[in-house]
N, C-alpha and C positions, 0 to 999 in steps of 0.2 A: 504494500500500500504506500501511499505517499508518506514515506518514512514510516513513522509510527502513528500517523494521525487517525488511523481507524479507531484508536482508543477514544477519540473525541467525537465519534459519529453521533452518539445519542444526543450530543450537545448541538451539533449544527449540520445535521443531514436532513434531507427532505425527499419524499417522493410524493407526487401529487397526481391523483387520478382525476382528471377532468372529464366528466362524461356528460353526454347530452346530445342535442342535435344542433347543427349549424344551419345556416340559411339554405344549404343544399340538402337538409334533412339527413345528413350523414352523421352517425353517432361519433362523438369525440370524447375521448377520455384521457386524462392526464394523470399518471400514477404518482402518488406522493409517498416518499419514504418517511412515514410518520409513525412514531412508537405509539402503540395503543395500550391502554390499561385503565383501571379504575382511577378516578381523579386522585384518590388518597394514596395511590401507589407512587405518584410522582414519576411514573415511567413514560408518560406521554411526552411528546416533543412539541412544545409551543413554537419553537424555532422552525421546525419542519413545516408546520402549518403556515407560519408567517411567510416562508419562502414560496409555499404553494399559492397563497393569496397574492403575493407579489407577481407571480407568473400569470395568474388569472387576470389581474388588473391590467397588466401590460397587453395581454391578448385582447381584452375588451377594448382598450384604448386604440389599438392598431386595427381591430376588426369589430366595428360597432355592432354587427349582427350577432356577436357573441354575448351582447348585453342582455339578450332576451332571457327571461327566467328559465332555468333548467338547461341553458345552452352549455354551461360549464359546471361540472359537478366534481368536487374534490372527494376522492375515495382514499381512505386510509388503508395502507398496507403495512402490517407489522412484519419486520424482518428478523432473521435469527439474531443479528447483532443487537437489536432492540430488546430481545427477550433475555439475553444472558448478560447480566450486569455484574455478576459476582467474580468473574475471572477476567484477566487481561485478554484483550482481543487477540493478541499474538498467540495465545495458548489455545484458542478455539477456532482459528481459521483466518483471521485477519480481515483485510479490507472488503473483500467480496461479500462478507456477511451482511453488509448493509445495502446491497444491490441485488442479490440473487433472486429473491422473491419478486422484486419489481421487474427485473429483466424477464423473468418467466411470464409474468402477466402481460408485459408488452409483446413478447414474441407470440404468445397465445391469443393476441388481439382482445384480451380482457380490458386493456387500456390502450390509449392511442399515443400518449406522450408521457414521458417520465421525467420528473424534476429532481435533480440531485445536487447536493453540495459537491463541487468538483473534486475537492480534496479527498472525498470518499470513494471516488470512481477508480477502479483498477486501470492500469495503463493499457490493458487490452479491453476491447468491447466484445460482447457476445455476437456471434453470427446473427445476421438478419436485423441488426440494429445499427444506427448511426447517431452521432451526437453533433448536430450541425449548428448548435446555438449556445452561446454564452451570454447571459445578461450582464449589464455593466457591473464591474467589480466593486465590491464594498472595500472599506478600509482593511488593509491586509495585516495591520499590526496586532500585537497581543496586548492585553490589558492586565495590569497588576491590580489585584483587589486585596485589601487588607484593612482591618479595623484598628490597627495599632501603630502602623508605620506608613510613612508617606512614599517610600520607595523600597526597592529590594536592598539597596545599600544601607538602609536604616534598620533592617531586621537584625536582631541580636543573633549571635552565633548559636547554632542549635535549633533555630526556629524551623518549624515544619511547614513546607510549601506543598500543597496538594496539586498533582497533575498526573494524568494518565499518559502524557505524551513524552516519549523518549527524546524527541527533538527539543522540547522545552527543558526537560530534566538535564540533558547533557550540556546545553548552552548555559543554563543556570549554574550548574556545579562548576563549569569551567571558569566562570567569573566569580562565583561566591561559594568556594568549596566548604565553607564553614556551615552552610545551611544543610538541612535534611530534606529529603523529598519523600512524600508519601505517594507511593505508586498505586496504580489501579484506582485512582481517584476519579471514578466514572459517574455517569448520570448526566441529566440535562442541566442547563444553566441554573435553573431554580434549585435543583437538588444540591449542586455544588455550593451555591451561596448559602443554603440552609446549613450544610456541614460546616462552612466557615463560621457562621453565626453561632453554631453550637460548640465551637472551640475544637473541633476535630483537627483542624489545621490553623496555622496563624495567617496564612495567605494562600492565594491561588492565582493562576494565570489562565485567562480565557481569551478566545478570539474576539477582538473588538467588533468585527463584522456581525457576529451573532448578537452581541449586546445592542448594537445599533438597530438591527432588524426587529428586536424585541422591545425597543424603546426603554432599555434598562441601563443606559449609560450613567445614570446617577450612582450606580454601584462602583464605578471605576475610580480607583485611587490615583493611578497615573497610567500613562500609555508608554509602552516600551518602544524605543526607536528601532528602526530596521537594523542599525549597526549593533544594537545590544541584543536583539532577539530576531534572527532571520526567520520569516514565516514559513509555514509548511507549503509545499508545492500546491498551487491552486487555491490557497486560503482566500476566503472572501468571494469566491466565484461560484455562481450557480450555472449548471449545465442542463440542457433539456434534450432528451433523446426521443427518437421515434423509430418506426420500422423502416428498413432500407427501401422497401417497395411502396411506401406510403407518401406519394408525391404531394398530396393535399396537406398533410401535416408538415412536411418539409417546407412547403411554401409558407405556411403560417409561422413556422419557427424562424425562417429566414428573415422575416420582417422584424423579429425581436433581437436578432443577433447583434452583439456589440463587438466589432471586429478587433479592436485593440485588445480587448479582454481575451478573445479567442486566440489571438496570436501569442499573447503573453503566456496563457495557460498551456498552449501547445509547446512552447519553448521549455517550460518548466517540466512538463510531463515527458518530453524527450530526454531530458536530463535524468529524471527518475527511472525511466525505462532502461536507460543504459546502465544504471546502477542496480537494476533489478531489486529495488528497495522493498524491504519487508517491514512488518510491524515491529520487528526487533531492531530496526535500523534507524538511528538518528540522521535524518536527511532534511535539508531545507533548501529552498530555491525561490527566487523572486525576480521576475522580468518586468521592466517598465520602460516607458519612454523617458529619455533624458532631455535636458534643456535644448539639445540640438535636434531632437526628433528621432534620434537613433535608439536602438534597444540597449539597455544596460541590464545584464543578467548577473546576479550574485548567487553563489551556491556554496553549500558546505556539507561535509559529512563529519560525524563525531564518533568517538568511542562512547559506548553507553555510560561509562563512568564519568564522562566529561573531561577526562585528563587531557585528551588530545582532540583538537578541533582543526580540521583542514578546510581552508577556504580558497575560492577562486572567483574570477569574474570574467565576463566577456562583453565586448561592445561591438555592435555592427548594425547594419540596416534593419529597420523595423519592417521586415518582410518575412513571409512564412518560411521559405527555404533557408534563408540566412539564420533565422531564429531557431529552427530545428537543428541546424548544424552547430550553433552555439551551445545549445543544450547538450547535444551528444558529445561535443568536444570537451565541455566542462566535466561531464560524467567520466569520460575516458581518462582525463587528467587526474581526477580525484581517486579513481580506482587504482591507477598506477601508483600514486603517492601513498595510498593507504596500505596497499600490499595485503597478502593473505593473513587472515586472522584478526584484522583490525576491528571488525564489528563484534568479535566474540569476547571482548574484555569485560 
């Protein structure tokens, strides 16, 4: 998976099943990766629903005929990754756990489009599906949340920081080796904040994008810079998939695609694919336009204990082929520098 970020999927993954009829009376369904459960279980994913509603609203804005009541229906699909919260996702199968059931529903024509957090999507796509659309990317940075300190630097030695992300853990320990990390700190945003308030941990790190989409930024103590915490591959990006042979859906999705985001995500995922990143692998990568309009890609790999962090960067034209090459080249460099056994520490 995108480094280890599968562990954060319950926090910011979404599948949306939009069903109903369009002006052409053709049923349209959008699959949403949303955790389902009793309200008191706190296992449902408000963020997944927020991303589903964002997609619905953009479809309606671009295609007014979809504003008719019943034209778009969000259907909740609970995935294996949503159901198993007691174990690290690396131990139960990794990233695909949050997309498998949704992919099957899409391939079986039970839904027509599937909305995903891109950092949860494996670098391979199932046969019979394409992912032609990325919505405009949200803020990619991570947020520091704490009730007692204004920043990570102010946390006393021995303080416990909760995160299920090896990417965050390794970068955190590389800079602040005196801190402790509580691993398998899983659950949706609300669950993690509750654990923080209960004193299970002294601080936590969450994707700022999810907090913004949930209108929960009042919980943010400070925002970590890209230099201090490089984000996960595709963090903050929503992707929408459809069946390969469904030209109608592909046309709808083409109208929503944000090309700058699609290219950036493609660069980052090319890097990840070259590394064959797993959920046990701390990997980070971020591509963006620089002030000259070119692509600036920053990437890193780290040993899980945070003792060693290897970084690199590339600059080149903001164009698909060039950006794919930058991602692949960066991956090849870091693989060579890391050497065998690097990720097993």
